[in-house]
C-alpha positions in Angstrom: 120.2 24.7 104.4 118.0 21.6 106.0 120.1 19.3 107.5 118.3 15.4 106.4 116.9 14.8 109.4 115.8 18.1 110.8 111.8 19.1 111.0 111.1 22.3 109.5 111.4 24.0 113.1 114.5 23.3 113.7 115.3 24.6 110.2 113.6 27.5 111.9 115.1 27.7 115.0 118.5 28.4 112.8 117.4 30.1 109.6 114.6 32.2 110.8 117.2 35.2 110.9 118.7 34.2 107.5 115.5 34.1 105.6 114.8 37.8 107.7 118.0 38.9 105.7 116.7 37.7 102.7 113.8 39.4 102.3 116.1 42.3 103.6 118.2 42.0 100.9 115.2 41.5 98.1 113.7 44.9 99.2 117.0 46.6 99.0 117.8 45.0 95.7 115.0 45.6 93.8 112.2 47.3 95.8 113.7 50.6 97.4 116.3 51.5 94.3 112.6 52.0 92.2 110.1 53.9 95.5 109.1 56.9 94.2 111.4 56.8 90.8 109.9 54.5 88.8 109.9 55.0 84.9 106.7 54.1 83.0 107.8 51.5 81.2 108.8 49.4 84.1 104.7 49.0 85.6 101.9 46.9 83.8 98.9 46.2 84.4 96.9 42.4 84.8 93.8 41.7 84.7 92.5 44.8 85.4 93.1 48.9 85.4 93.9 49.0 89.4 95.8 45.6 88.9 99.4 46.8 89.1 103.4 44.5 88.3 106.3 46.7 88.5 110.0 45.9 87.6 110.0 46.1 91.6 107.0 42.7 92.0 108.7 40.8 89.5 112.5 40.8 90.2 112.1 40.6 94.3 109.8 38.1 93.3 112.8 36.2 91.4 116.0 37.3 94.0 113.9 35.2 96.8 113.0 32.3 95.5 116.0 31.8 94.5 117.4 32.6 98.2 114.5 30.9 100.1 115.1 27.6 97.7 118.7 28.1 97.8 118.4 27.9 102.6 116.2 25.2 102.2 116.7 22.9 99.4 113.4 21.0 98.2 111.0 23.3 99.6 108.9 24.9 96.6 107.7 29.1 96.3 104.2 30.6 95.3 104.3 33.5 94.6 102.1 36.2 93.2 103.9 36.9 90.0 105.1 32.9 89.4 101.0 31.8 89.9 100.0 34.9 87.4 102.0 33.5 85.0 101.2 29.7 85.4 98.2 28.8 87.9 99.5 25.0 87.6 102.1 26.7 90.2 99.6 27.9 92.7 99.1 23.9 93.2 102.2 23.2 95.1 100.0 24.0 98.3 98.1 21.0 98.6 101.1 18.9 98.3 103.6 17.5 101.2 106.8 19.9 99.9 107.2 23.0 102.1 106.1 26.1 100.1 107.2 29.8 100.9 104.3 31.7 99.9 105.6 34.9 98.8 104.1 38.7 97.6 107.1 41.0 96.8 105.4 44.5 96.9 102.0 44.0 98.5 100.0 47.0 98.2 101.4 47.9 94.7 99.2 50.7 94.0 100.8 51.9 97.0 104.0 52.1 95.6 103.3 52.8 92.4 102.2 56.2 93.2 104.8 56.7 95.9 102.6 55.9 98.9 105.2 54.1 101.9 102.3 51.8 102.4 103.2 48.5 100.7 105.4 45.9 102.0 106.9 42.3 101.5 105.1 39.2 102.7 106.6 35.7 103.0 105.1 32.7 105.4 106.3 29.2 105.2 103.9 25.9 105.2 103.7 22.8 105.4 101.0 20.9 104.5 98.7 23.5 104.9 100.1 24.8 107.7 101.0 28.1 108.2 104.5 27.6 110.7 106.5 31.1 110.2 105.9 34.6 109.0 108.1 37.8 107.7 106.4 41.1 107.2 108.7 44.0 106.0 107.0 47.4 105.6 111.0 48.6 104.1 109.7 52.6 103.2 108.5 52.5 106.7 111.8 50.3 108.4 109.3 48.0 110.7 109.5 44.1 110.4 106.8 41.8 111.8 108.1 37.9 112.1 105.8 35.2 113.6 107.1 31.4 113.8 103.5 28.8 115.2 103.6 28.8 118.9 106.1 31.7 120.1 104.7 34.6 119.3 104.4 37.6 117.4 106.8 40.5 117.0 107.8 43.8 115.4 110.9 44.9 115.3 111.6 42.4 118.5 109.1 43.6 120.4 106.5 41.3 120.9 102.5 41.9 120.1 99.3 41.9 121.8 96.2 42.2 119.7 94.1 43.1 122.7 90.2 42.9 122.9 88.6 46.3 121.9 87.7 48.9 124.5 83.6 48.2 125.8 81.5 51.1 124.0 83.4 51.9 120.8 82.7 51.4 117.2 84.7 48.8 116.1 86.8 49.5 113.1 87.2 47.3 110.3 89.1 47.2 107.2 87.2 45.5 103.7 87.9 44.3 100.7 88.7 47.5 98.9 85.9 48.1 96.1 88.3 48.9 93.4 89.4 44.6 94.1 85.5 43.9 94.0 82.6 42.0 92.6 79.3 43.5 92.8 78.1 40.1 94.3 81.5 40.5 96.6 80.3 44.1 97.7 77.5 42.6 98.4 78.3 39.6 100.8 80.2 43.0 102.9 77.4 45.3 103.0 76.3 43.9 106.3 79.3 45.4 107.9 77.5 49.0 107.3 75.5 49.3 110.6 75.0 50.2 113.8 78.6 49.6 115.8 81.1 49.1 113.4 83.1 51.5 110.9 83.6 50.0 108.0 87.2 51.2 106.0 88.4 50.2 102.5 91.8 48.2 102.8 95.4 48.7 102.3 97.8 46.8 101.6 96.5 44.0 103.1 99.9 42.5 104.9 99.7 45.9 107.1 96.2 45.8 107.8 96.9 42.1 109.2 100.3 44.2 111.1 97.4 46.3 112.8 94.8 43.8 114.0 98.0 42.2 115.7 99.3 45.9 117.0 96.1 46.0 117.9 95.5 49.3 116.1 92.8 47.6 114.0 89.4 45.3 115.0 89.1 43.6 112.5 90.1 42.8 108.4 87.1 41.6 106.5 88.1 39.9 103.0 86.1 38.5 99.6 89.4 36.4 98.1 91.7 33.8 98.7 94.9 34.4 97.4 97.3 32.6 99.9 100.5 35.2 99.7 97.9 38.2 100.8 96.7 35.9 103.9 98.9 33.6 104.5 101.9 35.3 106.6 98.9 38.0 108.2 97.0 35.2 109.6 100.2 34.0 111.4 100.9 37.2 112.8 97.3 37.9 114.0 97.3 34.1 115.9 100.7 34.5 117.0 99.4 38.3 118.7 96.8 36.6 120.4 93.8 36.9 117.6 91.7 34.4 115.4 90.6 34.1 112.2 86.8 32.9 111.1 85.5 31.9 107.9 81.3 32.7 107.6 81.0 28.7 108.0 82.5 29.2 110.9 86.0 27.4 110.7 89.4 29.0 110.4 90.6 30.4 107.0 93.0 27.6 105.0 96.1 29.0 102.7 95.0 25.9 100.7 91.9 27.1 99.3 88.2 25.9 99.4 86.8 28.4 102.0 83.7 30.2 102.6 84.3 34.0 102.0 84.0 36.7 103.4 86.0 36.0 105.8 87.9 37.8 109.2 90.3 37.9 110.9 90.0 40.3 114.5 91.6 41.0 117.5 89.9 38.3 119.6 86.9 35.6 118.8 84.1 37.9 120.0 84.6 40.2 117.5 85.6 37.5 114.4 82.1 36.1 115.8 80.7 39.3 115.5 81.6 40.1 112.1 80.4 36.8 110.8 77.5 36.5 111.8 76.8 39.6 110.0 78.6 38.3 107.0 76.4 35.0 107.2 73.1 37.6 107.4 73.9 38.3 103.3 73.4 35.3 102.2 
């Protein structure tokens, strides 16, 4: 619980481990017991055939909403499933209240198919600035955290994105074609060029973690949903990377971004990717 005169930074100094524990408990109670054990009635579709949601998504988000709200009274939760039910929930990102941004199962399609490439994403933002993030790949037993100005860590080890090795193609994970419109595909098409090796992304959260670890050079995405990006963008920043939209400005979780955008291991890579993306317009 935040004290009356306490700042959010002081709250995090006291309670960051409690947030991590809440994420672990939600995954242990609602996600992992259903991994590779989902019944047909536990899987639904939302906007299209590839936009899946499961009981694990819904129940984990409900549990996180209760537990995170208890840790920080007065905060609000913007979760993927809550926004699907009521789009007005998303407007909380524009306000002055601390906001928990939650994706209970990022990579639901992988989760449904029994692939371990999914994670739970939680970020804490205030007045449009992401202050802390938690990325939990429960099936892989990996937990990444970041606090603004304090670095990014994976299982207690500091992360450094580093720089791409000279002379080799840049590997870039892009918005998956199953989830993109024809216009979005055209906007990303300039990345299919000499010197780049684009591939479809899996879980956005795990792709951001790969950038922060220096295992992936960049991502290039064409959608804004804050729950997919907030945790990972801070992770990349705190590992020494950066992010830019095609307008040359950093990505804003509050929305209104010029798309597509990139997050990359270093500024030179980010500028190269956005420079190519601008040629599509």
